[in-house]
MDTraj code that builds the backbone (N, CA, C; nanometers):
import mdtraj as md
import numpy as np

residues = "MET ASP ILE PHE PHE VAL ARG LYS TYR LEU GLN GLU ASN LEU GLY PHE SER GLN GLU LYS ILE HIS LYS ILE HIS LYS TYR ILE ASP LEU LEU LEU ILE PHE ASN LYS LYS TYR ASN LEU ILE SER LYS SER THR GLU LYS GLU VAL TRP SER ARG HIS ILE LEU ASP SER ALA GLN ILE ILE LYS TYR ILE ASP PHE LYS LYS ASP HIS ILE LEU SER ASP PHE GLY SER GLY ALA GLY LEU PRO GLY VAL ILE LEU SER ILE ALA ASN SER ASN PRO ASN PHE HIS VAL LYS LEU TYR GLU LYS SER PRO ILE LYS ARG ALA PHE LEU SER ASP ILE GLN LYS ILE THR LYS PHE ASP ILE GLU LYS ASN VAL TYR ASP TYR GLU LEU ILE ARG SER ASP TYR ILE VAL CYS ARG ALA PHE LYS LYS LEU ASP LEU ILE PHE ASP ILE SER ARG GLU LYS VAL LYS ASN PRO HIS LYS LEU ILE ILE LEU LYS GLY LYS ASN ALA LEU ASN ASP LEU LYS LYS LEU PRO LYS ASP LYS ASN TYR ARG TYR LYS THR VAL ASP SER ILE THR ASP GLU ASP SER LYS ILE ILE ILE ALA THR LYS ASN GLY LYS".split()
xyz = np.array([
    [-1.4842, -0.3100, 1.3757],
    [-1.5001, -0.4397, 1.2853],
    [-1.4073, -0.5586, 1.3471],
    [-1.4769, -0.6711, 1.3589],
    [-1.3999, -0.7787, 1.4199],
    [-1.3514, -0.8700, 1.2988],
    [-1.2833, -0.9636, 1.3368],
    [-1.2101, -1.0477, 1.2210],
    [-1.2977, -1.1205, 1.1349],
    [-1.4004, -1.1549, 1.1921],
    [-1.5248, -1.2317, 1.1064],
    [-1.5643, -1.1461, 0.9887],
    [-1.6235, -1.0335, 1.0278],
    [-1.6671, -0.9155, 0.9439],
    [-1.5657, -0.8917, 0.8294],
    [-1.4522, -0.8662, 0.8740],
    [-1.3330, -0.8306, 0.7733],
    [-1.2928, -0.9362, 0.7037],
    [-1.2893, -1.0505, 0.7376],
    [-1.2700, -1.1686, 0.6576],
    [-1.3831, -1.1806, 0.5569],
    [-1.5035, -1.1688, 0.6004],
    [-1.6264, -1.1763, 0.5026],
    [-1.6144, -1.0702, 0.3799],
    [-1.5859, -0.9660, 0.4342],
    [-1.5735, -0.8434, 0.3374],
    [-1.4678, -0.8777, 0.2317],
    [-1.3434, -0.9090, 0.2792],
    [-1.2299, -0.9481, 0.1852],
    [-1.2772, -1.0556, 0.0865],
    [-1.3511, -1.1375, 0.1334],
    [-1.3920, -1.2422, 0.0374],
    [-1.5287, -1.2178, -0.0612],
    [-1.6149, -1.1459, 0.0138],
    [-1.7345, -1.1091, -0.0793],
    [-1.7215, -0.9707, -0.1543],
    [-1.6356, -0.8873, -0.1058],
    [-1.6299, -0.7613, -0.1783],
    [-1.5056, -0.7428, -0.2477],
    [-1.4030, -0.8069, -0.2229],
    [-1.2519, -0.7901, -0.2727],
    [-1.1828, -0.8964, -0.3386],
    [-1.2796, -0.9969, -0.3421],
    [-1.2308, -1.1242, -0.4157],
    [-1.1108, -1.1928, -0.3587],
    [-1.0956, -1.1980, -0.2319],
    [-0.9926, -1.2844, -0.1601],
    [-1.0484, -1.4230, -0.1595],
    [-0.9705, -1.5353, -0.1964],
    [-1.0126, -1.6704, -0.1796],
    [-0.9803, -1.6953, -0.0501],
    [-1.0195, -1.8159, -0.0007],
    [-0.9913, -1.8957, 0.1240],
    [-0.8332, -1.9198, 0.1313],
    [-0.7665, -1.9515, 0.0069],
    [-0.6181, -1.9568, 0.0216],
    [-0.5424, -1.8190, 0.0692],
    [-0.5974, -1.7422, -0.0028],
    [-0.5482, -1.5884, 0.0113],
    [-0.5753, -1.5375, 0.1600],
    [-0.6933, -1.5542, 0.2232],
    [-0.7170, -1.5242, 0.3534],
    [-0.6265, -1.6067, 0.4377],
    [-0.6002, -1.7177, 0.4094],
    [-0.4851, -1.7966, 0.4991],
    [-0.3627, -1.7461, 0.4785],
    [-0.3166, -1.7017, 0.3565],
    [-0.2005, -1.5988, 0.3633],
    [-0.1809, -1.4913, 0.4455],
    [-0.2955, -1.4234, 0.4472],
    [-0.2954, -1.2981, 0.5426],
    [-0.2963, -1.3620, 0.6825],
    [-0.3596, -1.4643, 0.7288],
    [-0.3143, -1.5038, 0.8548],
    [-0.1851, -1.5353, 0.8992],
    [-0.1198, -1.6004, 0.7978],
    [0.0166, -1.6419, 0.8376],
    [0.1016, -1.4927, 0.8246],
    [0.0752, -1.3970, 0.7486],
    [0.1309, -1.2795, 0.7608],
    [0.1402, -1.2106, 0.8928],
    [0.0006, -1.1971, 0.9463],
    [-0.0259, -1.1405, 1.0685],
    [0.0357, -1.2226, 1.1758],
    [0.0639, -1.3720, 1.1797],
    [0.1160, -1.4123, 1.2957],
    [0.2640, -1.3640, 1.2797],
    [0.3293, -1.3727, 1.1830],
    [0.4878, -1.3309, 1.1667],
    [0.4823, -1.1865, 1.2022],
    [0.3990, -1.1041, 1.1615],
    [0.3959, -0.9539, 1.1900],
    [0.3799, -0.9443, 1.3513],
    [0.3009, -1.0041, 1.4225],
    [0.2815, -1.0007, 1.5575],
    [0.3866, -1.0446, 1.6428],
    [0.4549, -1.1507, 1.5849],
    [0.5799, -1.2005, 1.6437],
    [0.6974, -1.1053, 1.6541],
    [0.7194, -1.0527, 1.5192],
    [0.8153, -0.9583, 1.5048],
    [0.8028, -0.8138, 1.5916],
    [0.6669, -0.7905, 1.6035],
    [0.6269, -0.6667, 1.6483],
    [0.6578, -0.6650, 1.8188],
    [0.6876, -0.7612, 1.8562],
    [0.7325, -0.7781, 2.0141],
    [0.8590, -0.7221, 2.0322],
    [0.9412, -0.7347, 1.9234],
    [1.0722, -0.6738, 1.9601],
    [1.0996, -0.5537, 1.8815],
    [1.0449, -0.5502, 1.7501],
    [1.0394, -0.4179, 1.6957],
    [0.9114, -0.3399, 1.6421],
    [0.8888, -0.2175, 1.6561],
    [0.7670, -0.1406, 1.6458],
    [0.7422, -0.1342, 1.4832],
    [0.6963, -0.2318, 1.4345],
    [0.6492, -0.2318, 1.3035],
    [0.5083, -0.1440, 1.2796],
    [0.4234, -0.1895, 1.3822],
    [0.3016, -0.1333, 1.3770],
    [0.2747, -0.0922, 1.5350],
    [0.2000, 0.0137, 1.5521],
    [0.1614, 0.0433, 1.6988],
    [0.1130, -0.0512, 1.7710],
    [0.1759, -0.0874, 1.8755],
    [0.0994, -0.2101, 1.9753],
    [-0.0322, -0.1811, 1.9994],
    [-0.0669, -0.0500, 2.0086],
    [-0.2262, -0.0154, 2.0498],
    [-0.3179, -0.0883, 1.9514],
    [-0.2631, -0.1009, 1.8175],
    [-0.3464, -0.1494, 1.7212],
    [-0.3489, -0.3053, 1.6827],
    [-0.2594, -0.3728, 1.7569],
    [-0.2522, -0.5061, 1.7352],
    [-0.3868, -0.5843, 1.7538],
    [-0.4802, -0.5484, 1.8717],
    [-0.5905, -0.6227, 1.8480],
    [-0.6884, -0.5806, 1.7416],
    [-0.6720, -0.4842, 1.6712],
    [-0.7528, -0.4360, 1.5648],
    [-0.6793, -0.4632, 1.4221],
    [-0.5859, -0.5492, 1.4384],
    [-0.5034, -0.5489, 1.3244],
    [-0.5789, -0.5860, 1.1816],
    [-0.6912, -0.6686, 1.1940],
    [-0.7545, -0.7028, 1.0905],
    [-0.8342, -0.5713, 1.0142],
    [-0.8726, -0.4822, 1.0911],
    [-0.9425, -0.3855, 1.0427],
    [-0.8445, -0.2647, 1.0294],
    [-0.7798, -0.2291, 1.1036],
    [-0.6802, -0.0978, 1.1122],
    [-0.5897, -0.1142, 0.9943],
    [-0.5401, -0.2567, 0.9863],
    [-0.4309, -0.2522, 0.8744],
    [-0.4463, -0.3559, 0.7693],
    [-0.5202, -0.4510, 0.7830],
    [-0.5468, -0.5390, 0.6790],
    [-0.6464, -0.5034, 0.5779],
    [-0.7651, -0.4602, 0.6341],
    [-0.8647, -0.4019, 0.5464],
    [-0.8509, -0.2618, 0.4876],
    [-0.7754, -0.1911, 0.5741],
    [-0.7485, -0.0559, 0.5283],
    [-0.6580, -0.0586, 0.4248],
    [-0.5641, -0.1587, 0.4213],
    [-0.4752, -0.1740, 0.2927],
    [-0.5498, -0.2421, 0.1858],
    [-0.6337, -0.3267, 0.2043],
    [-0.6960, -0.4033, 0.1051],
    [-0.7969, -0.3435, 0.0122],
    [-0.8573, -0.2488, 0.0864],
    [-0.9557, -0.1554, 0.0261],
    [-0.9147, -0.0835, -0.1085],
    [-0.7805, -0.0625, -0.1430],
    [-0.7481, 0.0042, -0.2401],
    [-0.7273, -0.0916, -0.3710],
    [-0.7386, -0.2213, -0.3642],
    [-0.7435, -0.3050, -0.4815],
    [-0.8417, -0.2720, -0.5806],
    [-0.9408, -0.2091, -0.5467],
    [-1.0610, -0.1784, -0.6570],
    [-1.0076, -0.0757, -0.7655],
    [-0.8969, -0.0232, -0.7192],
    [-0.8611, 0.0802, -0.8068],
    [-0.7379, 0.0398, -0.8676],
    [-0.6859, -0.0688, -0.8659],
    [-0.5901, -0.1433, -0.9381],
    [-0.6323, -0.2443, -1.0398],
    [-0.5791, -0.2507, -1.1559],
    [-0.5983, -0.3497, -1.2625],
    [-0.4989, -0.4643, -1.2633],
    [-0.5289, -0.5572, -1.1903],
    [-0.4364, -0.6679, -1.1664],
    [-0.4214, -0.7505, -1.2988],
    [-0.5053, -0.7105, -1.4017],
    [-0.4910, -0.8287, -1.5142],
    [-0.3858, -0.7747, -1.6208],
    [-0.3366, -0.6390, -1.5912],
    [-0.2400, -0.5840, -1.6960],
    [-0.1202, -0.6353, -1.6368],
    [-0.0251, -0.6393, -1.7282],
    [0.1138, -0.6691, -1.6866],
    [0.1920, -0.5441, -1.6385],
    [0.1644, -0.4971, -1.5256],
    [0.2264, -0.3925, -1.4682],
    [0.3174, -0.3880, -1.3594],
    [0.3621, -0.2760, -1.2950],
    [0.4269, -0.2722, -1.1915],
    [0.3818, -0.1912, -1.0894],
    [0.3740, -0.2304, -0.9594],
    [0.3184, -0.1581, -0.8420],
    [0.4387, -0.1282, -0.7557],
    [0.4563, -0.0073, -0.7113],
    [0.5596, 0.0069, -0.6142],
    [0.4853, 0.0647, -0.4864],
    [0.5220, -0.0039, -0.3611],
    [0.4690, 0.0556, -0.2405],
    [0.5842, 0.1276, -0.1668],
    [0.5718, 0.2585, -0.1639],
    [0.6747, 0.3549, -0.1196],
    [0.6848, 0.3568, 0.0367],
    [0.8023, 0.3356, 0.1080],
    [0.8050, 0.3426, 0.2527],
    [0.6942, 0.2365, 0.3111],
    [0.7233, 0.1185, 0.2684],
    [0.6400, -0.0061, 0.2847],
    [0.6241, -0.0524, 0.4211],
    [0.7361, -0.0130, 0.5191],
    [0.7383, -0.0581, 0.6458],
    [0.7328, -0.1931, 0.6931],
    [0.6117, -0.2396, 0.7280],
    [0.5644, -0.3554, 0.7767],
    [0.5124, -0.4412, 0.6524],
    [0.5059, -0.3714, 0.5302],
    [0.4588, -0.4410, 0.4185],
    [0.2975, -0.4091, 0.3978],
    [0.2628, -0.2953, 0.4476],
    [0.1219, -0.2275, 0.4305],
    [0.1308, -0.1074, 0.3462],
    [0.0577, -0.1019, 0.2512],
    [-0.0286, -0.2107, 0.1779],
    [0.0240, -0.3173, 0.1033],
    [0.1624, -0.3159, 0.0492],
    [0.2232, -0.3843, -0.0442],
    [0.1995, -0.5252, -0.0334],
    [0.2269, -0.5833, 0.0854],
    [0.2107, -0.7358, 0.1061],
    [0.0749, -0.7777, 0.0795],
    [-0.0303, -0.7023, 0.1423],
    [-0.1783, -0.7317, 0.1160],
    [-0.2040, -0.7444, -0.0507],
    [-0.1418, -0.6393, -0.1170],
    [-0.1790, -0.6272, -0.2398],
    [-0.1208, -0.7345, -0.3441],
    [-0.0051, -0.7780, -0.2765],
    [0.0735, -0.9068, -0.3395],
    [-0.0093, -1.0265, -0.3272],
    [-0.0697, -1.0391, -0.2117],
    [-0.1611, -1.1432, -0.1973],
    [-0.2686, -1.1502, -0.2717],
    [-0.3329, -1.0335, -0.2863],
    [-0.4502, -1.0240, -0.3988],
    [-0.4080, -1.0518, -0.5290],
    [-0.3016, -1.0217, -0.5651],
    [-0.2650, -1.0563, -0.6987],
    [-0.2465, -1.1823, -0.7327],
    [-0.3140, -1.2333, -0.8672],
    [-0.2827, -1.3606, -0.9131],
    [-0.2104, -1.3686, -1.0506],
    [-0.1749, -1.2517, -1.0982],
    [-0.1158, -1.2535, -1.2134],
    [0.0265, -1.2476, -1.2098],
    [0.0984, -1.3480, -1.2557],
    [0.2508, -1.3624, -1.2380],
    [0.3087, -1.2587, -1.3143],
    [0.2695, -1.1795, -1.4183],
    [0.3267, -1.0641, -1.4770],
    [0.3020, -0.9428, -1.4316],
    [0.2121, -0.9288, -1.3242],
    [0.2069, -0.8159, -1.2266],
    [0.2983, -0.8141, -1.1153],
    [0.3888, -0.7204, -1.1120],
    [0.5007, -0.7099, -1.0263],
    [0.4779, -0.6133, -0.9174],
    [0.4915, -0.6509, -0.7965],
    [0.4868, -0.5738, -0.6719],
    [0.6136, -0.5557, -0.6190],
    [0.6474, -0.4158, -0.5878],
    [0.7779, -0.4157, -0.5371],
    [0.7437, -0.3156, -0.3964],
    [0.8340, -0.3475, -0.3093],
    [0.8227, -0.2936, -0.1589],
    [0.9525, -0.2028, -0.1650],
    [0.9482, -0.0684, -0.1411],
    [1.0680, 0.0068, -0.1156],
    [1.0637, 0.0404, 0.0374],
    [1.1872, 0.0176, 0.1098],
    [1.1844, 0.0509, 0.2448],
    [1.3180, 0.0479, 0.2780],
    [1.3472, 0.1788, 0.3489],
    [1.5024, 0.2180, 0.3907],
    [1.5475, 0.1487, 0.5167],
    [1.4779, 0.0941, 0.5944],
    [1.5084, 0.0329, 0.7195],
    [1.5595, -0.1107, 0.6955],
    [1.6803, -0.1531, 0.7369],
    [1.7336, -0.2880, 0.7232],
    [1.6587, -0.3898, 0.7966],
    [1.6086, -0.3399, 0.9200],
    [1.5343, -0.4166, 1.0156],
    [1.4018, -0.4559, 0.9375],
    [1.3207, -0.3544, 0.8822],
    [1.2021, -0.3865, 0.8303],
    [1.2192, -0.4672, 0.7006],
    [1.3302, -0.4542, 0.6217],
    [1.3479, -0.5309, 0.5090],
    [1.3922, -0.6790, 0.5339],
    [1.4419, -0.6960, 0.6466],
    [1.4728, -0.8417, 0.7140],
    [1.3309, -0.8879, 0.7353],
    [1.2502, -0.8233, 0.7829],
    [1.1155, -0.8696, 0.8188],
    [1.0330, -0.9289, 0.6808],
    [1.0480, -0.8165, 0.5843],
    [0.9862, -0.8435, 0.4657],
    [1.0389, -0.9676, 0.3994],
    [1.1539, -0.9916, 0.4191],
    [1.2325, -1.1136, 0.3537],
    [1.1669, -1.2303, 0.4194],
    [1.1427, -1.2423, 0.5377],
    [1.0456, -1.3524, 0.5912],
    [0.9214, -1.3670, 0.5107],
    [0.8559, -1.2581, 0.4898],
    [0.7150, -1.2624, 0.4214],
    [0.7110, -1.3054, 0.2865],
    [0.8350, -1.2981, 0.2149],
    [0.8559, -1.3590, 0.0959],
    [0.8167, -1.5017, 0.0787],
    [0.8356, -1.5718, 0.1942],
    [0.7878, -1.7208, 0.2084],
    [0.6460, -1.7411, 0.1778],
    [0.5567, -1.6397, 0.1942],
    [0.4118, -1.6372, 0.1934],
    [0.3604, -1.6014, 0.0685],
    [0.4224, -1.4748, 0.0144],
    [0.3769, -1.4144, -0.1066],
    [0.4800, -1.3535, -0.1776],
    [0.4553, -1.3467, -0.3136],
    [0.5813, -1.3031, -0.4071],
    [0.5671, -1.1430, -0.4282],
    [0.6847, -1.0946, -0.3896],
    [0.7093, -0.9435, -0.4258],
    [0.8600, -0.9380, -0.4209],
    [0.8900, -0.8043, -0.4864],
    [1.0440, -0.7592, -0.4676],
    [1.0721, -0.6621, -0.3561],
    [1.1962, -0.6640, -0.2885],
    [1.2337, -0.5630, -0.1868],
    [1.3202, -0.4654, -0.2462],
    [1.2820, -0.3632, -0.2406],
    [1.3803, -0.2425, -0.2727],
    [1.4336, -0.1777, -0.1663],
    [1.5300, -0.0799, -0.1887],
    [1.5627, -0.0019, -0.0748],
    [1.5145, 0.1423, -0.0726],
    [1.5714, 0.2330, -0.0112],
    [1.5210, 0.3631, -0.0051],
    [1.4746, 0.4176, -0.1400],
    [1.3568, 0.4741, -0.1528],
    [1.3223, 0.5348, -0.2795],
    [1.4270, 0.6244, -0.3403],
    [1.4952, 0.7129, -0.2454],
    [1.5913, 0.8143, -0.2925],
    [1.7164, 0.7534, -0.3420],
    [1.7137, 0.6329, -0.3371],
    [1.8541, 0.5525, -0.3884],
    [1.8571, 0.5540, -0.5268],
    [1.7386, 0.5708, -0.6008],
    [1.7367, 0.5419, -0.7324],
    [1.7048, 0.6716, -0.8169],
    [1.7792, 0.6900, -0.9133],
    [1.7460, 0.8012, -0.9974],
    [1.6294, 0.7878, -1.0816],
    [1.5837, 0.6778, -1.1266],
    [1.4740, 0.6623, -1.2062],
    [1.3842, 0.5396, -1.1590],
    [1.2592, 0.5453, -1.1515],
    [1.1788, 0.4152, -1.0972],
    [1.0733, 0.4113, -1.2091],
    [1.0707, 0.2744, -1.2518],
    [0.9590, 0.2416, -1.3514],
    [0.8429, 0.1584, -1.2841],
    [0.7278, 0.2487, -1.2900],
    [0.6019, 0.1881, -1.2054],
    [0.4993, 0.2439, -1.2758],
    [0.3939, 0.1597, -1.2668],
    [0.2465, 0.2054, -1.3257],
    [0.1516, 0.2417, -1.1997],
    [0.1893, 0.1901, -1.0886],
    [0.1159, 0.2395, -0.9718],
    [0.2111, 0.2578, -0.8484],
    [0.1664, 0.3728, -0.7769],
    [0.2525, 0.4147, -0.6665],
    [0.1508, 0.4128, -0.5556],
    [0.1724, 0.3301, -0.4428],
    [0.0845, 0.3281, -0.3447],
    [0.1626, 0.3714, -0.2195],
    [0.1016, 0.4461, -0.1317],
    [0.1581, 0.4962, 0.0048],
    [0.0705, 0.4837, 0.1169],
    [0.1091, 0.4557, 0.2261],
    [0.0315, 0.4469, 0.3441],
    [0.1458, 0.4738, 0.4544],
    [0.1178, 0.6027, 0.5231],
    [0.2078, 0.6576, 0.6365],
    [0.3493, 0.6687, 0.5996],
    [0.3576, 0.7246, 0.4654],
    [0.4964, 0.7357, 0.4025],
    [0.5422, 0.8700, 0.4473],
    [0.5251, 0.9733, 0.3535],
    [0.5720, 1.1039, 0.3583],
    [0.4502, 1.2159, 0.3375],
    [0.4777, 1.3439, 0.3712],
    [0.3820, 1.4288, 0.3400],
    [0.3463, 1.4399, 0.1907],
    [0.2296, 1.4776, 0.1580],
    [0.1673, 1.4648, 0.0200],
    [0.2683, 1.5348, -0.0753],
    [0.3081, 1.6649, -0.0580],
    [0.3761, 1.7257, -0.1467],
    [0.5163, 1.6506, -0.1763],
    [0.5856, 1.5771, -0.0774],
    [0.7008, 1.5169, -0.1204],
    [0.6782, 1.3787, -0.1937],
    [0.5538, 1.3186, -0.1628],
    [0.5102, 1.1998, -0.2383],
    [0.4940, 1.2467, -0.4141],
    [0.4391, 1.3722, -0.4111],
    [0.4241, 1.4257, -0.5721],
    [0.5619, 1.4498, -0.6015],
    [0.6558, 1.5053, -0.5368],
    [0.7745, 1.5431, -0.5885],
    [0.8505, 1.4114, -0.6387],
    [0.8297, 1.3112, -0.5532],
    [0.9148, 1.1593, -0.6001],
    [0.8430, 1.1306, -0.7303],
    [0.7123, 1.1437, -0.7380],
    [0.6357, 1.0826, -0.8691],
    [0.6696, 1.1764, -0.9774],
    [0.6997, 1.3049, -0.9595],
    [0.7419, 1.4007, -1.0693],
    [0.8684, 1.3832, -1.1067],
    [0.9492, 1.3539, -1.0224],
    [1.1155, 1.3563, -1.0528],
    [1.1599, 1.2135, -1.0890],
    [1.1033, 1.1030, -1.0421],
    [1.1655, 0.9881, -1.0560],
    [1.0771, 0.8857, -1.1369],
    [0.9521, 0.8980, -1.1475],
    [0.8727, 0.8142, -1.2273],
    [0.8148, 0.8762, -1.3330],
    [0.8862, 0.8726, -1.4550],
    [0.8771, 0.9411, -1.5685],
    [0.7503, 0.8953, -1.6541],
    [0.7335, 0.7732, -1.6506],
    [0.6224, 0.7157, -1.7280],
    [0.4764, 0.7491, -1.6700],
    [0.3564, 0.7457, -1.7409],
    [0.2397, 0.7523, -1.7075],
    [0.2066, 0.6630, -1.5730],
    [0.1508, 0.7090, -1.4693],
    [0.1005, 0.6326, -1.3582],
    [0.0019, 0.6791, -1.2673],
    [-0.0330, 0.5812, -1.1982],
    [-0.1506, 0.6136, -1.1040],
    [-0.0841, 0.6151, -0.9525],
    [-0.1214, 0.7251, -0.8741],
    [-0.0743, 0.7248, -0.7225],
    [-0.2158, 0.7069, -0.6514],
    [-0.2089, 0.6165, -0.5390],
    [-0.2966, 0.5800, -0.4582],
    [-0.2372, 0.5923, -0.3267],
    [-0.2882, 0.7015, -0.2398],
    [-0.2439, 0.7491, -0.1298],
    [-0.3425, 0.7340, -0.0219],
    [-0.3175, 0.6614, 0.0917],
    [-0.3962, 0.6566, 0.2056],
    [-0.3662, 0.7504, 0.2861],
    [-0.4494, 0.8575, 0.3147],
    [-0.4378, 0.9682, 0.4105],
    [-0.5368, 0.9894, 0.5340],
    [-0.4840, 1.0609, 0.6190],
    [-0.5858, 1.0807, 0.7336],
    [-0.6810, 1.1950, 0.7345],
    [-0.7178, 1.2494, 0.8283],
    [-0.8282, 1.3447, 0.8457],
    [-0.7851, 1.5022, 0.7561],
    [-0.6684, 1.5202, 0.7362],
    [-0.5807, 1.6286, 0.6694],
    [-0.5937, 1.6112, 0.5413],
    [-0.6300, 1.5039, 0.4791],
    [-0.5993, 1.4856, 0.3308],
    [-0.6348, 1.5894, 0.2335],
    [-0.7714, 1.6413, 0.2553],
    [-0.8281, 1.7577, 0.1659],
    [-0.7383, 1.8640, 0.1775],
    [-0.7198, 1.9106, 0.3113],
    [-0.6359, 2.0564, 0.3342],
    [-0.5006, 2.0295, 0.2681],
    [-0.4491, 1.9226, 0.2757],
    [-0.2942, 1.8695, 0.2306],
    [-0.3151, 1.8886, 0.0566],
    [-0.4203, 1.8439, 0.0192],
    [-0.4392, 1.8412, -0.1375],
    [-0.4470, 1.9810, -0.1947],
    [-0.5392, 2.0477, -0.1126],
    [-0.5299, 2.1919, -0.1662],
    [-0.4220, 2.2687, -0.1628],
    [-0.3192, 2.2275, -0.0819],
    [-0.1969, 2.3163, -0.0822],
    [-0.1002, 2.2635, -0.1869],
    [-0.1314, 2.1568, -0.2508],
    [-0.0343, 2.1191, -0.3620],
    [-0.0209, 2.2320, -0.4878],
    [0.0737, 2.2586, -0.5331],
    [0.0741, 2.3522, -0.6464],
    [0.0188, 2.2911, -0.7560],
    [-0.0590, 2.3627, -0.8375],
    [-0.1296, 2.3006, -0.9572],
    [-0.0375, 2.2758, -1.0654],
    [-0.0679, 2.1565, -1.1016],
    [0.0045, 2.0902, -1.2098],
    [-0.0738, 2.0111, -1.3268],
    [-0.0804, 2.0726, -1.4377],
    [-0.1718, 2.0150, -1.5549],
    [-0.1247, 1.8658, -1.5801],
    [-0.0332, 1.8180, -1.5209],
    [0.0058, 1.6789, -1.5627],
    [-0.0579, 1.5912, -1.4930],
    [-0.1373, 1.6226, -1.3666],
    [-0.2068, 1.5426, -1.2615],
    [-0.3555, 1.5677, -1.2680],
    [-0.4271, 1.4702, -1.2669],
    [-0.5666, 1.4637, -1.2239],
    [-0.6036, 1.4109, -1.0866],
    [-0.6752, 1.4742, -1.0095],
    [-0.6843, 1.4275, -0.8608],
    [-0.8374, 1.3895, -0.8181],
    [-0.8574, 1.2803, -0.7514],
    [-0.9989, 1.2591, -0.6902],
    [-0.9813, 1.2119, -0.5525],
    [-1.0834, 1.2291, -0.4727],
    [-1.0536, 1.1602, -0.3328],
    [-1.1970, 1.0664, -0.3071],
    [-1.1512, 0.9513, -0.2398],
    [-1.2700, 0.8661, -0.2066],
    [-1.2621, 0.8400, -0.0608],
    [-1.3859, 0.8201, 0.0086],
    [-1.3789, 0.7899, 0.1541],
    [-1.3266, 0.6530, 0.1761],
    [-1.2555, 0.6509, 0.2999],
    [-1.1915, 0.5211, 0.3579],
    [-1.3128, 0.4502, 0.4199],
    [-1.2945, 0.3144, 0.3979],
    [-1.4123, 0.2379, 0.4589],
    [-1.3738, 0.1793, 0.5942],
    [-1.2550, 0.2320, 0.6364],
    [-1.2129, 0.1914, 0.7808],
    [-1.1911, 0.3137, 0.8804],
    [-1.2044, 0.4323, 0.8187],
    [-1.2152, 0.5537, 0.9164],
    [-1.2912, 0.6539, 0.8324],
    [-1.4072, 0.7132, 0.9041],
    [-1.5034, 0.8105, 0.8312],
    [-1.4037, 0.9458, 0.8265],
    [-1.2884, 0.9630, 0.8882],
    [-1.2294, 1.0816, 0.8732],
    [-1.1103, 1.0776, 0.7689],
    [-1.0765, 0.9609, 0.7226],
    [-0.9694, 0.9301, 0.6362],
    [-1.0265, 0.9371, 0.4778],
    [-0.9295, 0.9712, 0.4034],
    [-0.9411, 0.9613, 0.2497],
    [-0.8496, 0.8722, 0.1808],
    [-0.8872, 0.8351, 0.0643],
    [-0.7989, 0.7806, -0.0401],
    [-0.7833, 0.8821, -0.1396],
    [-0.6656, 0.9252, -0.1558],
    [-0.6269, 1.0223, -0.2686],
    [-0.5806, 0.9429, -0.3796],
    [-0.6514, 0.9571, -0.5077],
    [-0.6194, 0.8974, -0.6365],
    [-0.5869, 0.9990, -0.7310],
    [-0.4434, 0.9806, -0.7767],
    [-0.4131, 1.0864, -0.8827],
    [-0.3303, 1.0266, -1.0017],
    [-0.3798, 1.0551, -1.1149],
    [-0.3196, 0.9913, -1.2445],
    [-0.2218, 1.1134, -1.3157],
    [-0.1049, 1.0639, -1.3331],
    [-0.0142, 1.1346, -1.4027],
    [-0.0056, 1.1221, -1.5687],
    [-0.0296, 1.2329, -1.6493],
    [-0.0013, 1.2266, -1.7802],
    [-0.1180, 1.1412, -1.8512],
    [-0.2456, 1.1459, -1.7852],
    [-0.3524, 1.1127, -1.8452],
    [-0.3852, 0.9426, -1.8443],
    [-0.3072, 0.8849, -1.7442],
    [-0.3139, 0.7405, -1.7347],
    [-0.4423, 0.6996, -1.6728],
])
top = md.Topology()
chain = top.add_chain()
for i, resn in enumerate(residues, 1):
    res = top.add_residue(resn, chain, resSeq=i)
    for name in ("N", "CA", "C"):
        top.add_atom(name, md.element.get_by_symbol(name[0]), res)
traj = md.Trajectory(xyz[None], top)
């Protein structure tokens, strides 16, 4: 997928305005500059950043209701994917996006991105006893069972998990212990035919 296809898809299918596309351009510019010194994304994916990272992150917005006054948490945000893209997509000032990242270097990068779009930066997920969130999103964070452990132990209120996973997604999901408090489904990724998006709801949300 080239940049023109991705930009068109973002606008026509995911509701990104020209202004929001411009913000993504500014984010990518800073990401590639920072990536020269620090490995935020694999350098082999830099030329495909629009499809491999931007569209891959943006595709999950269809499972998020930005109209409600909710909190979304991106666990292990790294370079801000998908959290930054979701914050750009969001137009509701009462919908809050929080990016959790343990690396001081990556948090420093994210603080620069706050000039482009609005979100909060938090430290390591494990630094918090309780986390209040209505959505948890993850991309290249931890193994699936550990993500659900965090959901179970730290996020007590009803919430939805949206997890971008690779080709082992279905096998990993089968290995999870059964928990009546969660309902699961998977959908195909639009950027990789072998990848899946795992959507789980806790406590009937």
